[in-house]
N, C-alpha and C positions, 0 to 999 in steps of 0.2 A: 467498445468496450465494458467485455465481462464484470460484477461485478463478486468480486468474491469472498466476503466478509462483510457485513456488516451489524454495528451493535453501541449502544446507548447512539441513539442516534447519529454515531459516525460508519460514511461509510464506502471503503476501500474496494477499490477497483483499480484495473492492470490494462493496459492497450500493448493488440499485436503488435510484435517491430515496432515496438515504442523508446529508438538508443536516436534518433540525431539531436532534437533538444538537448535532450540528457543524456548522455552515453552509457551513464555506470548504472543499473542493479537500481529499480522506487514501482512505489506509489498511489494514484491517485489518492486523494483521502475527500471528503464532503465532507459537512458540517453545517445542517443549518446554508446562509447564504457565504458560509467561509468557507475556500476551497488550498491544497496543499496540495506540494511534488516533497514524497519522504524520500529517502536513499536506503538506501540497503543495504549489508545490513546492519548498521549502524542507525540511524533512523536518523538524521539530521535534517532539516530539515532544511528542501533543495529551495523555493519557490510555494508562494502563495504565504496564506495567516490561518490559524487556526488556536485556539481560544487555549493555554496551558492546561485547562482541566482534563481534554477535552487532545492532549496531543501528552501528561503524564495518563490518559491511558488507551491510545497507542503505543504507545513506548513499549506500557507491559506487554501489550497482547504484539507488539515489534517480540522481547524479546524471549515471548513463550513459542511464536513459529516460525524462529528467521531461519531454520530452515525449511519444511515447505513451502518459503513465501521463494525463499533464494532457487527453492529445483520449477516452480510457482514458474516466473520467471525470463526463466530456461526455455521452460515451454512456451511462451510467450512469444519472444526475439523470434526462436521459431515456428509462430505459426500456431502452434500448435494449442486441446484444448487446455485453460486452467483446472485449477481441480481445484475447490469454496475453500477456505479456513474457518470454525469449527472458529466461532464467534468467543468475544469476552464477557464470561461470566460471573 
């Protein structure tokens, strides 16, 4: 599962061919011991937990990179390499 971005301790990943459990586009996020699945493009929490302060940062990053995330999702479901996305600064 490729890491597509890391910022403020948040690790964002996207699996290849990951449409079985969550058919909608999504990312996997980890911060410390917490992990969550976040829906794209609107950023809803699909599974898991994430501190509210980290969720706020993630939501800001999602807003900035929505188009890139959706393009990466399309590549990932086709099994193609995904692109790294600029971290939140």
